[in-house]
C-alpha positions as CSV (number, residue, x, y, z in Angstrom):
1,X,0.0,0.0,0.0
2,X,1.3,3.4,-0.9
3,X,1.6,6.1,1.7
4,X,-1.2,8.7,1.6
5,X,-0.3,11.9,3.3
6,X,-3.5,13.9,4.0
7,X,-3.6,17.3,5.6
8,X,-3.8,16.8,9.3
9,X,-4.8,19.6,11.7
10,X,-5.2,19.8,15.5
11,X,-7.4,21.9,17.8
12,X,-10.9,21.9,19.0
13,X,-12.3,20.5,15.7
14,X,-10.2,17.4,16.2
15,X,-11.4,17.0,19.8
16,X,-15.0,17.5,18.7
17,X,-14.6,14.8,16.1
18,X,-13.4,12.4,18.8
19,X,-16.4,13.1,21.0
20,X,-18.8,12.6,18.2
21,X,-17.1,9.3,17.2
22,X,-17.4,8.0,20.7
23,X,-21.1,8.8,20.9
24,X,-21.7,7.2,17.5
25,X,-19.9,4.1,18.5
26,X,-21.9,3.7,21.6
27,X,-25.2,4.1,19.7
28,X,-24.3,1.6,17.0
29,X,-24.1,1.8,13.2
30,X,-27.9,1.6,12.6
31,X,-29.0,4.3,15.1
32,X,-30.9,7.2,13.6
33,X,-29.3,9.5,16.2
34,X,-25.8,9.1,14.8
35,X,-24.1,12.5,14.3
36,X,-22.3,13.3,11.0
37,X,-18.7,14.3,11.0
38,X,-18.2,18.1,11.4
39,X,-17.8,20.1,8.1
40,X,-14.5,21.8,7.4
41,X,-14.5,25.2,9.0
42,X,-12.5,28.3,8.5
43,X,-10.5,28.3,11.8
44,X,-6.8,28.4,12.5
45,X,-6.4,24.6,12.7
46,X,-9.1,23.3,10.3
47,X,-11.4,20.3,11.0
48,X,-10.3,16.7,11.3
49,X,-12.2,13.5,10.9
50,X,-10.1,10.4,11.2
51,X,-11.1,7.2,13.0
52,X,-7.5,6.2,13.1
53,X,-6.4,9.4,14.8
54,X,-9.3,9.3,17.2
55,X,-8.2,5.9,18.4
56,X,-4.6,7.1,18.5
57,X,-5.4,10.0,20.8
58,X,-7.7,7.9,23.0
59,X,-5.2,5.1,23.6
60,X,-2.5,7.7,24.4
61,X,-4.6,9.2,27.2
62,X,-5.0,6.3,29.7
63,X,-6.1,8.6,32.5
64,X,-9.6,10.0,31.8
65,X,-11.1,12.4,34.3
66,X,-14.5,12.1,35.9
67,X,-17.6,13.6,34.3
68,X,-18.9,17.0,35.5
69,X,-20.6,16.6,38.9
70,X,-23.9,18.1,40.1
71,X,-24.0,21.8,39.6
72,X,-20.8,21.8,37.6
73,X,-20.6,23.4,34.1
74,X,-19.2,21.0,31.5
75,X,-16.7,22.3,29.0
76,X,-18.9,21.0,26.1
77,X,-22.6,20.0,26.2
78,X,-23.5,16.4,25.4
79,X,-23.5,15.8,21.7
80,X,-25.9,12.9,21.3
81,X,-29.0,11.5,23.1
82,X,-30.1,7.9,23.1
83,X,-33.6,6.6,22.4
84,X,-34.7,7.2,26.0
85,X,-33.5,10.8,25.9
86,X,-30.5,10.1,28.1
87,X,-27.1,11.5,27.1
88,X,-25.0,8.9,25.3
89,X,-21.8,10.9,25.7
90,X,-21.4,12.2,29.3
91,X,-20.2,15.8,29.6
92,X,-16.5,15.8,30.5
93,X,-14.3,18.5,32.1
94,X,-11.5,17.5,29.8
95,X,-11.7,17.4,26.0
96,X,-10.1,14.1,25.3
97,X,-12.0,10.9,26.3
98,X,-10.5,8.2,28.4
99,X,-8.9,5.3,26.7
100,X,-10.9,2.6,28.4
101,X,-14.3,4.0,27.6
102,X,-13.4,5.1,24.1
103,X,-11.7,1.8,23.0
104,X,-14.6,-0.3,24.4
105,X,-17.0,1.6,22.2
106,X,-14.9,2.2,19.1
107,X,-14.7,-1.3,17.8
108,X,-14.4,0.0,14.3
109,X,-10.9,1.2,15.0
110,X,-9.7,-1.9,16.8
111,X,-7.1,-2.7,14.2
112,X,-5.5,0.7,14.6
113,X,-5.7,0.3,18.4
114,X,-3.8,-3.0,18.2
115,X,-1.2,-1.6,15.9
116,X,-0.6,1.4,18.1
117,X,-0.3,-0.8,21.2
118,X,2.4,-2.9,19.6
119,X,4.3,0.2,18.7
120,X,4.2,1.6,22.2
121,X,5.9,-1.4,24.0
122,X,7.6,-1.1,27.3
123,X,9.1,2.1,28.9
124,X,12.6,0.7,29.7
125,X,15.5,2.2,27.7
126,X,16.9,-0.1,25.1
127,X,20.6,0.8,24.7
128,X,20.8,-1.2,21.5
129,X,18.5,1.2,19.7
130,X,19.8,4.0,17.5
131,X,20.7,7.3,19.0
132,X,18.0,9.9,18.3
133,X,18.5,13.7,17.9
134,X,16.9,16.2,20.2
135,X,16.8,19.7,18.6
136,X,15.9,23.0,20.1
137,X,14.9,26.0,18.0
138,X,16.1,29.0,20.0
139,X,13.8,32.0,19.4
140,X,11.6,34.4,21.3
141,X,7.8,33.7,21.1
142,X,6.7,37.3,20.7
143,X,9.0,37.8,17.7
144,X,8.8,34.4,16.0
145,X,5.1,33.8,16.4
146,X,3.2,36.9,17.4
147,X,5.0,39.7,15.4
148,X,8.1,39.1,13.3
149,X,8.9,42.9,13.5
150,X,8.8,42.9,17.3
151,X,12.0,43.3,19.4
152,X,13.2,40.2,21.2
153,X,12.6,40.1,25.0
154,X,15.0,38.5,27.5
155,X,12.5,35.6,28.0
156,X,14.2,33.4,25.5
157,X,17.4,33.5,27.5
158,X,15.7,32.2,30.7
159,X,13.6,29.7,28.8
160,X,16.7,28.3,27.0
161,X,18.6,28.1,30.3
162,X,15.7,26.0,31.7
163,X,16.2,23.6,28.7
164,X,20.0,23.5,29.4
165,X,19.4,22.6,33.1
166,X,17.1,19.7,32.0
167,X,19.6,18.4,29.5
168,X,22.4,18.6,32.1
169,X,20.3,16.7,34.6
170,X,20.0,13.8,32.1
171,X,23.6,14.2,30.7
172,X,22.3,14.6,27.2
173,X,23.7,16.7,24.4
174,X,21.4,18.3,21.8
175,X,21.5,20.5,18.7
176,X,20.4,24.1,19.1
177,X,19.2,25.8,16.0
178,X,19.8,29.4,17.1
179,X,18.1,32.4,15.5
180,X,20.5,35.1,14.4
181,X,18.6,37.8,16.2
182,X,18.8,35.8,19.4
183,X,22.5,35.3,19.0
184,X,23.0,39.1,18.5
185,X,20.9,39.9,21.6
186,X,22.6,37.3,23.8
187,X,26.0,36.0,22.5
188,X,26.7,34.9,26.0
189,X,23.8,32.4,25.8
190,X,25.2,31.0,22.6
191,X,28.6,30.5,24.3
192,X,26.9,28.9,27.3
193,X,25.2,26.4,24.9
194,X,28.4,25.7,23.1
195,X,30.4,25.4,26.4
196,X,27.9,22.8,27.7
197,X,28.9,20.5,24.8
198,X,25.9,21.1,22.6
199,X,25.9,21.6,18.9
200,X,25.1,25.1,17.6
201,X,23.5,25.4,14.2
202,X,21.5,28.0,12.2
203,X,17.8,28.8,12.4
204,X,18.3,31.7,10.0
205,X,18.6,35.3,11.0
206,X,15.2,37.0,11.2
207,X,12.7,34.2,11.4
208,X,11.1,35.2,8.1
209,X,9.3,32.4,6.3
210,X,11.2,31.4,3.1
211,X,8.3,32.0,0.7
212,X,8.2,35.7,1.8
213,X,11.8,36.2,0.7
214,X,13.5,36.4,-2.7
215,X,16.5,34.2,-3.4
216,X,18.9,37.1,-2.7
217,X,17.1,37.9,0.6
218,X,17.2,34.3,1.7
219,X,20.9,33.9,0.8
220,X,21.7,37.1,2.8
221,X,19.6,35.8,5.8
222,X,21.4,32.5,6.1
223,X,24.9,33.8,5.4
224,X,24.4,36.5,8.0
225,X,23.3,34.0,10.6
226,X,26.0,31.5,9.7
227,X,28.8,34.1,10.0
228,X,27.4,35.4,13.3
229,X,27.2,32.0,15.0
230,X,30.7,31.0,13.7
231,X,32.2,34.2,15.1
232,X,30.6,33.6,18.5
233,X,31.4,29.9,18.8
234,X,34.5,29.6,16.8
235,X,33.0,26.4,15.2
236,X,31.8,25.8,11.7
237,X,28.0,26.0,11.2
238,X,26.9,23.4,8.8
239,X,23.3,22.7,9.7
240,X,20.1,24.7,9.1
241,X,16.5,24.6,10.0
242,X,14.0,27.0,8.3
243,X,11.6,29.0,10.4
244,X,8.3,27.1,10.7
245,X,9.6,24.3,8.4
246,X,9.0,26.7,5.5
247,X,11.0,24.7,2.9
248,X,8.0,23.3,1.0
249,X,7.4,22.2,-2.6
250,X,7.3,25.8,-3.8
251,X,10.5,26.8,-1.9
252,X,12.7,23.7,-2.6
253,X,15.1,26.2,-4.4
254,X,16.3,27.0,-0.9
255,X,18.1,23.7,-0.7
256,X,20.4,24.8,-3.6
257,X,21.1,28.1,-1.8
258,X,22.0,26.1,1.4
259,X,24.5,24.1,-0.6
260,X,25.9,27.2,-2.2
261,X,26.5,28.8,1.1
262,X,28.3,25.9,2.7
263,X,25.7,24.0,4.6
264,X,26.0,20.2,4.7
265,X,22.6,19.3,6.2
266,X,19.1,20.6,6.4
267,X,16.4,19.8,8.9
268,X,13.5,21.8,7.4
269,X,11.3,19.4,5.5
270,X,8.3,18.1,7.5
271,X,7.4,14.6,6.1
272,X,3.7,15.1,6.6
273,X,1.6,17.5,4.4
274,X,0.1,20.0,6.8
275,X,-1.9,23.2,6.1
276,X,1.1,25.5,6.2
277,X,4.1,23.3,5.7
278,X,5.3,19.8,4.9
279,X,5.9,17.6,1.9
280,X,3.9,14.4,2.1
281,X,5.6,11.1,1.1
282,X,9.1,12.2,1.7
283,X,11.5,10.1,3.9
284,X,10.9,9.9,7.6
285,X,14.6,9.5,8.5
286,X,17.9,11.1,7.3
287,X,18.7,10.6,3.7
288,X,20.9,12.0,0.9
289,X,18.8,14.7,-0.8
290,X,19.2,15.6,-4.4
291,X,18.3,19.2,-4.8
292,X,16.3,20.7,-7.8
293,X,19.6,21.8,-9.3
294,X,21.2,18.4,-8.9
295,X,23.4,19.1,-5.9
296,X,23.5,17.0,-2.8
297,X,23.1,17.5,1.0
298,X,21.8,15.5,3.9
299,X,18.1,16.0,4.8
300,X,17.2,15.3,8.5
301,X,13.4,15.4,8.8
302,X,11.6,15.5,12.2
303,X,9.8,12.2,13.0
304,X,6.2,11.3,12.5
305,X,4.0,8.3,13.3
306,X,2.7,6.1,10.5
307,X,-0.3,3.9,11.0
308,X,-1.3,2.0,7.9
309,X,-1.0,4.3,5.0
310,X,-1.5,7.5,7.0
311,X,1.1,9.7,8.7
312,X,0.5,11.7,11.8
313,X,2.8,14.6,13.0
314,X,4.5,13.6,16.3
315,X,7.9,15.2,16.2
316,X,7.6,17.8,18.9
317,X,6.6,21.4,19.3
318,X,2.8,21.8,19.5
319,X,2.3,18.1,18.8
320,X,4.4,17.1,21.8
321,X,2.4,19.7,23.9
322,X,-1.1,18.7,22.8
323,X,-0.8,15.0,22.0
324,X,-0.7,12.5,24.8
325,X,2.9,11.4,25.6
326,X,2.3,7.9,24.2
327,X,1.9,9.3,20.7
328,X,5.4,10.8,20.6
329,X,6.8,7.8,22.3
330,X,5.2,5.5,19.8
331,X,6.6,7.5,16.9
332,X,10.2,7.3,18.3
333,X,9.8,3.6,19.1
334,X,8.4,2.9,15.6
335,X,11.5,4.4,13.9
336,X,13.9,2.9,16.3
337,X,12.4,-0.5,15.8
338,X,13.2,-0.2,12.1
339,X,16.8,0.7,12.9
340,X,16.2,4.4,12.1
341,X,16.8,7.5,14.3
342,X,14.0,9.9,15.4
343,X,14.5,13.6,15.3
344,X,12.5,15.6,17.8
345,X,12.2,19.4,18.2
346,X,11.1,21.8,21.0
347,X,11.1,25.5,21.5
348,X,12.4,26.9,24.8
349,X,9.2,29.1,25.2
350,X,7.2,25.9,25.5
351,X,8.8,25.4,28.9
352,X,7.2,28.7,30.1
353,X,3.6,27.9,31.1
354,X,2.7,31.4,32.2
355,X,4.5,33.4,29.4
356,X,1.4,34.4,27.4
357,X,-0.3,35.7,30.5
358,X,2.8,37.6,31.7
359,X,3.5,39.3,28.4
360,X,0.7,41.8,29.0
361,X,-0.3,42.1,25.4
362,X,-3.6,41.4,23.7
363,X,-3.3,38.0,22.1
364,X,-6.3,36.6,20.1
365,X,-8.0,33.9,22.1
366,X,-7.5,31.2,19.4
367,X,-3.7,31.9,19.3
368,X,-3.6,32.0,23.1
369,X,-5.2,28.6,23.3
370,X,-3.3,27.0,20.5
371,X,0.0,28.4,21.6
372,X,-0.5,27.9,25.3
373,X,-2.3,24.5,25.5
374,X,-0.1,21.8,27.1
375,X,2.8,23.9,28.1
376,X,2.7,22.8,31.8
377,X,3.5,19.2,30.8
378,X,6.3,19.8,28.3
379,X,9.2,19.5,30.7
380,X,7.9,16.3,32.1
381,X,7.3,14.8,28.7
382,X,10.8,15.7,27.6
383,X,12.3,14.3,30.8
384,X,10.4,11.0,30.1
385,X,11.7,10.8,26.6
386,X,15.3,11.4,27.8
387,X,14.8,8.6,30.3
388,X,13.4,6.1,27.8
389,X,15.4,6.7,24.7
390,X,19.0,7.5,23.6
391,X,19.5,11.1,22.6
392,X,22.3,13.1,21.2
393,X,23.0,15.8,18.6
394,X,22.2,15.7,14.9
395,X,26.0,15.3,14.4
396,X,25.9,12.2,16.7
397,X,23.1,10.7,14.6
398,X,24.8,11.3,11.3
399,X,28.1,9.9,12.6
400,X,26.4,6.7,13.8
401,X,24.1,6.2,10.8
402,X,25.4,5.0,7.5
403,X,23.0,6.9,5.3
404,X,22.4,5.0,2.1
405,X,18.9,6.1,1.1
406,X,18.7,8.8,-1.6
407,X,15.7,11.0,-2.3
408,X,15.4,13.3,-5.3
409,X,13.6,16.6,-4.7
410,X,13.9,17.3,-8.4
411,X,10.7,15.3,-9.1
412,X,8.9,17.2,-6.3
413,X,9.7,20.5,-8.1
414,X,8.5,19.5,-11.6
415,X,6.7,22.3,-13.4
416,X,7.2,24.8,-10.6
417,X,9.2,28.0,-10.9
418,X,12.8,27.7,-9.7
419,X,14.2,31.2,-9.1
420,X,17.5,29.8,-8.0
421,X,18.1,28.4,-11.5
422,X,17.6,31.9,-13.0
423,X,20.8,33.5,-14.3
């Protein structure tokens, strides 16, 4: 079966779909009270209807909370009523249903449940498994997410130091993709990262999405960042990650610019087609990438979870925050079981649970929820990952792995304009 890579979104629409699916499963296939999947809506995350993903999230959340008690206001009203008028789906104070109740009712997704359970396995670290890469995108939330023209605050320094403390506690080295603006504002932080034995690579200079730049602007951005980081650390900078994984099918020309400017590997291509980024069907583990111009560099994609022919994002960031821990764990275990490394990413600001409240600025409620949800649990999830799996830098992964797979991005760029090829 070929891999199908459908657009996958998260948010309240996905949670609503899970609640409806559970109610429908409890009523049975023939019930006239079954509710139809929600229509696609114009919201920042989109709508999602996937039985496989519903089972995936439910199994990954083994501790469901109690229903709303007398006099309590549920987060969402009941979605369906049985023939006797009694609510089929009890109102819950948390959005994600418990595994036990959901799996008992969702027999239609039992095959996915079994496949997921096999992937999860035990929690003991297996030292025979490949080393995985933990990567940190060093940036300031207010500038990288809220307003790209805003000045950086000092929060990114404190947040990054919290990450450094966690890594030191577990004796783990990681790769830090540092934004040029952050390095300019706090060169001491970059030296602290480097002095702790971590790898410092480039996240670009100004956190501008690649499709908003011309070829010349992009080249200037990455060269400026590369030189700045090399001057601070005294080490060669050979790795790059684009802001918001913005190397997509229409910006594959950026790979050629990276080769021209001395980069040896890129970690910008998300192997799941999402609404804003990602190229579906591309390799899930490091490979030799053939650029549209025919050059070569190593591509190091973040990991995802594949169930059947469908891929689900599970490589870190918002997915680590909002998915149950077992989803990320299953993605890492699946790749390691095949002898492949997993690459995870986090942002230091995701360790700051109260940051959005403390900023004192007006943030749209949807952005506030989407960007703040799950922050309190990030440090614990990362600590669990560091305790269960082997982690190191991207350099460690590439040194350990004999990369034989080759993937040509020339075919992905067919019939699309390629400004880097222009004279």
